[in-house]
C-alpha positions in Angstrom: 0.0 0.0 0.0 1.1 3.6 -0.7 1.6 6.3 2.0 -1.8 7.6 0.9 -3.4 4.2 1.6 -1.8 4.1 5.1 -3.1 7.6 5.8 -6.5 6.5 4.7 -6.4 3.5 7.1 -5.1 5.6 10.0 -8.0 8.0 9.8 -10.2 5.3 11.2 -8.1 5.0 14.4 -11.1 5.7 16.5 -13.8 4.8 14.0 -14.0 1.0 13.8 -17.4 1.0 12.2 -16.2 3.3 9.4 -13.1 1.1 9.0 -15.0 -2.1 8.7 -17.4 -0.6 6.1 -14.5 0.7 4.1 -11.9 -2.0 4.3 -13.8 -5.2 3.4 -15.4 -6.2 0.1 -19.0 -5.9 1.1 -21.3 -6.9 -1.8 -18.4 -7.6 -4.1 -19.2 -10.6 -6.4 -16.9 -13.6 -6.0 -16.0 -12.8 -2.4 -17.3 -14.3 0.9 -19.1 -11.0 1.5 -20.9 -10.7 -1.8 -24.3 -11.3 -0.2 -23.7 -8.9 2.7 -24.0 -5.1 2.5 -22.2 -4.6 5.8 -21.9 -5.9 9.4 -25.0 -7.0 11.1 -26.9 -4.5 13.1 -25.6 -5.7 16.5 -22.1 -5.9 15.2 -22.3 -2.4 13.9 -23.5 -1.2 17.3 -20.6 -3.0 19.0 -18.2 -1.2 16.7 -20.0 2.1 17.2 -19.7 1.7 21.0 -16.0 1.1 20.8 -15.6 4.1 18.5 -17.5 6.4 20.8 -15.4 5.3 23.8 -12.1 5.9 22.1 -13.2 9.2 20.4 -14.0 10.8 23.8 -10.8 12.2 25.4 -12.3 11.6 28.9 -12.8 7.9 28.3 -10.2 7.0 25.7 -7.6 5.8 28.2 -10.1 4.2 30.6 -10.6 0.4 30.0 -13.7 -0.5 28.0 -15.3 -3.7 29.2 -17.9 -5.3 26.9 -19.7 -8.5 27.7 -21.9 -10.1 25.0 -24.1 -13.1 25.7 -26.0 -14.4 22.8 -27.9 -17.3 21.2 -26.4 -19.4 18.5 -25.6 -18.2 15.0 -25.4 -14.4 15.6 -21.9 -13.9 14.3 -19.8 -13.5 17.5 -16.6 -14.8 15.8 -17.1 -12.5 12.9 -17.4 -9.6 15.3 -14.2 -10.7 16.9 -12.5 -10.9 13.5 -13.6 -7.4 12.4 -12.5 -5.8 15.7 -9.1 -7.5 15.7 -8.4 -6.5 12.1 -9.4 -2.9 12.8 -7.5 -2.8 16.1 -4.2 -4.1 14.6 -4.5 -1.9 11.4 -5.1 1.5 13.0 -2.7 1.6 15.9 1.0 0.6 15.5 2.3 -2.0 17.9 -1.1 -3.1 19.0 -1.1 -6.2 21.2 -4.1 -8.6 21.2 -4.5 -11.7 23.2 -7.4 -14.1 22.4 -8.4 -17.0 24.5 -11.4 -19.3 24.6 -13.0 -22.1 26.7 -10.8 -24.8 25.1 -7.7 -24.9 22.9 -9.8 -26.8 20.4 -12.2 -23.9 20.2 -9.3 -21.5 19.6 -7.7 -23.7 16.9 -10.7 -24.8 15.0 -13.2 -22.0 15.3 -12.0 -18.7 16.8 -8.6 -18.3 15.1 -9.8 -19.5 11.6 -12.5 -16.9 11.7 -10.0 -14.2 12.8 -7.6 -15.2 10.1 -10.4 -15.0 7.5 -11.0 -11.4 8.2 -7.3 -10.5 8.1 -7.1 -12.2 4.6 -10.3 -10.5 3.3 -9.2 -7.0 4.2 -7.8 -4.7 1.5 -4.6 -4.3 3.6 -4.2 -8.1 3.9 -0.5 -7.7 2.7 0.3 -6.0 6.0 -0.2 -9.3 8.0 1.0 -12.9 8.3 -1.8 -14.9 9.8 -0.9 -18.3 11.3 -2.7 -21.0 13.1 -2.3 -19.4 16.6 -1.2 -15.9 15.9 -1.3 -13.0 13.5 1.9 -10.8 13.2 3.0 -7.8 11.2 4.5 -8.7 7.9 7.3 -6.4 8.7 10.0 -8.6 10.4 11.2 -5.8 12.6 7.7 -5.2 14.0 6.4 -8.7 14.2 7.4 -9.3 17.8 5.6 -6.2 19.1 2.8 -5.8 16.6 0.8 -9.0 16.9 -2.2 -11.1 18.0 -1.7 -14.3 20.0 -4.1 -17.0 20.7 -3.4 -18.3 24.2 -5.1 -21.3 25.7 -5.9 -20.5 29.3 -4.6 -22.5 32.2 -4.9 -21.9 35.9 -1.3 -23.2 36.3 0.1 -20.9 33.6 -1.5 -17.5 33.8 1.7 -15.6 33.0 0.5 -15.0 29.4 -2.3 -12.8 30.8 -0.5 -11.3 33.7 2.3 -10.1 31.4 0.2 -8.4 28.8 1.3 -4.7 29.0 1.6 -2.2 26.2 1.8 1.2 27.7 1.1 4.1 25.4 -0.4 2.0 22.6 -3.4 -0.3 22.4 -4.3 -3.6 24.2 -7.2 -5.8 23.2 -8.1 -8.9 25.2 -10.8 -11.2 24.0 -12.4 -14.2 25.7 -14.5 -16.4 23.4 -17.1 -18.8 24.9 -16.3 -17.1 28.2 -18.8 -19.0 30.4 -16.3 -21.9 30.8 -13.1 -19.9 31.4 -12.0 -20.3 35.1 -12.5 -17.4 37.5 -8.8 -17.4 38.4 -7.9 -16.6 34.8 -10.3 -13.6 34.9 -8.7 -12.4 38.1 -5.2 -12.5 36.6 -6.5 -10.8 33.4 -7.5 -7.8 35.5 -3.9 -6.8 35.4 -4.3 -5.8 31.8 -6.4 -2.9 33.0 -3.6 -1.1 34.9 -1.5 0.5 32.1 -1.8 4.3 32.0 -2.2 6.3 28.8 -3.2 3.1 26.9 -6.3 2.2 24.9 -7.6 -1.0 26.6 -10.5 -3.1 25.4 -11.6 -6.2 27.2 -14.2 -8.0 25.2 -15.9 -11.2 26.3 -18.4 -13.3 24.3 -20.3 -16.5 24.8 -23.5 -18.5 24.9 -24.7 -18.0 28.5 -24.5 -21.7 29.4 -23.6 -21.4 33.1 -25.4 -19.4 35.8 -22.3 -19.1 37.9 -18.8 -17.7 37.3 -17.3 -14.4 36.2 -19.0 -14.3 32.8 -22.4 -14.5 34.6 -21.3 -11.8 37.1 -20.5 -9.4 34.3 -24.3 -9.1 33.9 -25.0 -9.2 37.7 -22.5 -8.5 40.4 -20.1 -6.5 38.2 -22.7 -5.0 35.9 -21.7 -1.4 36.8 -18.2 -2.1 35.3 -19.3 -3.8 32.2 -21.3 -2.7 29.2 -23.4 -5.8 28.6 -25.4 -7.0 25.7 -27.7 -9.9 25.3 -28.4 -10.8 21.7 -31.6 -12.8 20.8 -30.9 -14.9 17.7 -34.4 -14.2 16.4 -33.5 -10.5 16.0 -30.3 -11.0 14.0 -30.1 -10.9 10.2 -29.2 -14.2 8.5 -30.4 -16.6 11.2 -33.0 -19.3 10.4 -36.1 -17.8 12.0 -38.3 -20.8 11.2 -36.0 -23.3 12.9 -35.6 -21.0 15.9 -39.4 -20.7 16.3 -39.8 -24.4 16.1 -37.4 -24.7 19.1 -39.4 -22.1 21.0 -42.7 -23.9 20.2 -41.2 -27.2 21.3 -39.5 -26.1 24.6 -41.3 -22.9 25.6 -40.2 -19.3 25.6 -39.0 -19.4 29.2 -37.3 -22.8 29.1 -33.6 -22.8 29.8 -32.7 -24.3 26.4 -34.4 -21.4 24.6 -32.9 -18.9 27.0 -29.4 -20.1 26.3 -29.5 -21.2 22.7 -31.8 -18.5 21.3 -32.5 -15.6 23.7 -28.9 -15.0 25.0 -30.2 -15.2 28.6 -28.6 -17.1 31.5 -30.5 -20.2 32.5 -32.3 -20.5 35.8 -30.0 -23.5 36.5 -27.0 -24.6 34.6 -27.0 -28.2 33.2 -24.9 -29.6 36.0 -25.6 -27.1 38.7 -26.8 -28.8 41.8 -28.6 -25.9 43.6 -30.5 -23.5 41.3 -29.8 -19.8 41.4 -33.6 -19.3 41.7 -33.6 -21.2 45.1 -30.5 -19.4 46.4 -32.0 -16.0 45.4 -35.2 -16.8 47.2 -33.3 -17.8 50.4 -31.2 -14.7 50.3 -34.2 -12.5 50.1 -36.3 -14.3 52.6 -37.1 -12.6 56.0 -38.2 -14.8 58.9 -39.9 -13.8 62.1 -38.3 -15.3 65.2 -41.4 -17.4 66.0 -40.8 -19.2 62.7 -37.5 -20.8 63.8 -36.9 -20.2 67.5 -38.7 -23.4 68.6 -36.2 -25.6 66.7 -32.9 -27.1 68.0 -29.7 -25.2 67.5 -27.1 -26.9 65.4 -23.5 -25.6 65.4 -21.2 -26.6 62.6 -17.5 -26.4 61.8 -15.9 -26.8 58.4 -12.1 -26.6 58.8 -9.9 -25.1 56.1 -8.4 -27.6 53.6 -5.6 -25.5 52.0 -3.8 -22.3 52.8 -6.2 -20.0 51.0 -9.3 -21.6 52.4 -11.1 -20.3 55.4 -12.5 -22.2 58.4 -16.2 -21.6 58.9 -18.4 -21.9 62.0 -22.1 -21.7 61.4 -25.4 -22.0 63.3 -28.7 -23.3 62.0 -32.0 -23.2 63.9 -34.8 -24.5 61.8 -35.2 -22.4 58.7 -32.6 -19.8 59.8 -28.8 -20.0 59.2 -25.9 -17.7 59.6 -22.1 -17.9 59.8 -20.8 -17.1 63.3 -17.1 -17.0 62.5 -14.7 -17.1 59.5 -11.1 -17.9 60.4 -8.0 -18.2 58.2 -6.5 -21.7 58.0 -5.3 -22.6 61.5 -3.5 -25.8 62.5 -3.9 -25.1 66.2 -6.7 -27.5 66.9 -6.8 -26.6 70.5 -7.4 -22.9 69.7 -10.1 -23.7 67.3 -11.8 -26.1 69.7 -11.8 -23.4 72.3 -13.5 -21.0 69.9 -16.0 -23.7 68.9 -16.8 -24.5 72.6 -17.3 -20.8 73.3 -19.9 -20.5 70.5 -21.6 -23.7 71.7 -22.0 -22.3 75.2 -23.1 -18.8 74.1 -25.7 -20.2 71.7 -26.8 -23.0 73.8 -26.3 -25.4 70.8 -28.0 -28.8 71.0 -25.5 -30.4 68.7 -22.1 -29.7 67.1 -21.1 -31.3 63.8 -17.5 -31.1 62.5 -16.2 -32.1 59.0 -13.9 -35.0 59.7 -11.6 -34.2 56.8 -9.4 -31.9 58.8 -11.5 -31.8 62.0 -10.4 -34.8 63.9 -8.0 -32.8 66.1 -10.7 -30.3 66.9 -13.1 -33.1 67.8 -10.5 -34.8 70.0 -9.9 -31.7 72.0 -13.6 -31.2 72.6 -14.0 -34.9 73.5 -11.2 -34.5 76.2 -13.3 -31.7 77.7 -16.4 -33.9 77.8 -18.0 -32.2 74.8 -20.4 -34.4 72.9 -19.4 -33.3 69.4 -20.0 -35.4 66.3 -17.6 -36.0 63.3 -19.1 -36.1 59.9 -17.3 -38.1 57.2 -18.1 -36.5 53.9 -16.9 -39.6 52.1 -18.8 -41.9 54.4 -21.8 -44.0 53.4 -25.1 -42.2 52.7 -28.2 -43.3 54.5 -30.0 -42.8 51.2 -28.9 -45.1 48.4 -29.7 -42.5 45.8 -26.5 -40.6 46.9 -22.9 -41.7 46.5 -21.7 -40.5 49.8 -22.6 -38.4 52.9 -21.7 -35.1 51.3 -24.1 -35.6 48.4 -26.8 -36.6 50.9 -26.5 -33.6 53.1 -26.2 -31.2 50.2 -29.5 -32.7 48.9 -31.1 -32.1 52.3 -29.8 -28.6 52.2 -31.2 -28.1 48.7 -34.7 -29.2 50.0 -34.3 -26.9 53.0 -33.9 -23.9 50.6 -37.0 -24.9 48.7 -38.9 -25.3 52.0 -38.2 -21.8 53.1 -34.7 -21.7 54.4 -33.2 -18.2 55.0 -29.5 -17.1 54.5 -27.9 -13.7 55.2 -28.6 -11.5 52.2 -25.3 -9.7 52.6 -23.2 -12.9 52.7 -22.3 -13.2 49.0 -19.7 -15.9 49.6 -22.3 -18.2 51.1 -24.6 -17.5 48.1 -21.8 -18.3 45.6 -20.9 -21.4 47.6 -24.5 -22.7 47.3 -24.8 -22.3 43.5 -21.2 -23.3 42.7 -21.0 -27.1 42.9 -21.9 -29.2 40.0 -22.9 -32.9 39.8 -20.7 -35.6 38.3 -22.2 -38.0 35.8 -22.2 -41.7 36.9 -23.2 -44.8 35.1 -24.9 -46.2 38.2 -27.2 -43.2 38.5 -26.1 -42.2 42.0 -25.9 -38.5 42.7 -22.3 -37.2 43.2 -21.1 -33.7 43.8 -17.8 -32.6 42.3 -14.9 -32.5 44.8 -13.4 -29.3 46.2 -10.3 -30.0 44.1 -12.4 -30.1 41.0 -14.1 -26.9 41.9 -10.8 -25.2 42.3 -9.8 -26.5 38.8 -12.8 -24.5 37.5 -11.5 -21.4 39.3 -14.0 -21.6 42.1 -13.1 -21.4 45.8 -13.7 -24.2 48.2 -17.4 -23.9 49.3 -16.6 -23.7 53.0 -19.7 -21.7 53.9 -21.9 -24.0 51.9 -20.4 -27.1 53.5 -20.9 -25.4 56.9 -24.6 -25.2 56.2 -24.8 -28.7 54.7 -23.2 -30.1 57.9 -26.2 -29.1 59.9 -28.2 -31.8 58.1 -25.8 -34.6 58.9 -28.0 -36.3 61.5 -31.4 -35.6 63.0 -31.3 -33.4 66.1 -33.8 -32.7 68.8 -33.4 -30.6 72.0 -32.4 -33.8 73.7 -29.4 -34.1 71.5 -28.2 -35.9 68.4 -30.0 -39.0 67.3 -27.7 -42.0 67.1 -25.7 -41.7 63.9 -25.5 -44.6 61.5 -22.3 -46.5 61.0 -19.7 -44.6 59.0 -18.0 -46.2 56.1 -15.3 -43.8 55.3 -13.6 -43.8 51.9 -11.5 -40.7 51.1 -11.7 -41.3 47.4 -15.5 -40.8 47.5 -15.3 -37.4 49.0 
């Protein structure tokens, strides 16, 4: 391209919509765009929003965070391709990192689509697209002026932590973001810290999960994110007849239609054990004292498993539950037993249940003082054959308690997240099994200590006379 061509491109530095309309062969016969007059309406609005943010001197160097949840077939990958091609072309030394839910998604879907838009543009000669990156065709600029596809990993987040490009432009894109671990999102926040830099953080996905950071872009963090939910039925080029057949078959408000068509988050993710709807109801439920004060008081203790976990002490009385104490991991069992005994006496608790995983020392201290505490082996045998182990059984009882009118502290967001976080594990024998704490951490979720503290209160029946005789425990740590 000539100097005049370069000047023509650079005039679109803060006008991505104008660039996209000018730099691709829309309507040109024999090209992939011959049947298209321009970007789809929602894509055009996305490009317009970016342009308005960068054109405004007061917002230009503030990070722009856009979250897009959509049904199928709306053209998310095309939107990503257009934005990346504009971003690289109109700002020298732009750095872009693209990640997705899986490496396969990156290699077979996201990157091929991005590469297609770089090859279709009139300035295609500026770039060298490859399977997992796009770099400047100028060898001297290729290391600094580039796009990299980076599979995410909780154990290797340096690729996100090290993305800095002060004084230029950074674009970070997450495709199919529902399944990207929370820990990766947390590390990616570091991208937002460069001063005097144009920063775009764009996340896309079908809203398949009702938990996690992608969901919270539209809920807890909605004041930070510009969010969009795209209904496939409103988008040009989608098969309206097929979409309507799905709506007729499953219903407008079914989760399958919400996720696949309406771009809305489901009431309950496919594997989610406790629904967001039930947890929301419990968090907003107010009880009068006479609705629970007649019931026995059950004190629970869920010890911390690893260094970043917290020990939780909770109290349930009938339909009422609250956390009494949250303590960083403490290996001084005598000290914890002293705190637990203090709460037992202050509350007049009728029973004390302790998770046996790391609680045997606490239990032993209490026993030496004559305390009638009870260990609960999460991996032990369930009294209900429908559940794999004790943990699945007590979480099921807690789930029913929520439906029956249980109440939790509306300000305790960690407890709320603990309740809706665990997923079920598919089994050939049909028994219900919850994923382990280790597996939850692999998904970027914290150990559900507060959720387990509430679940512990359902370990065995309790009356004001004390704990009913517990059934024989059959402990197997591999079944936890």
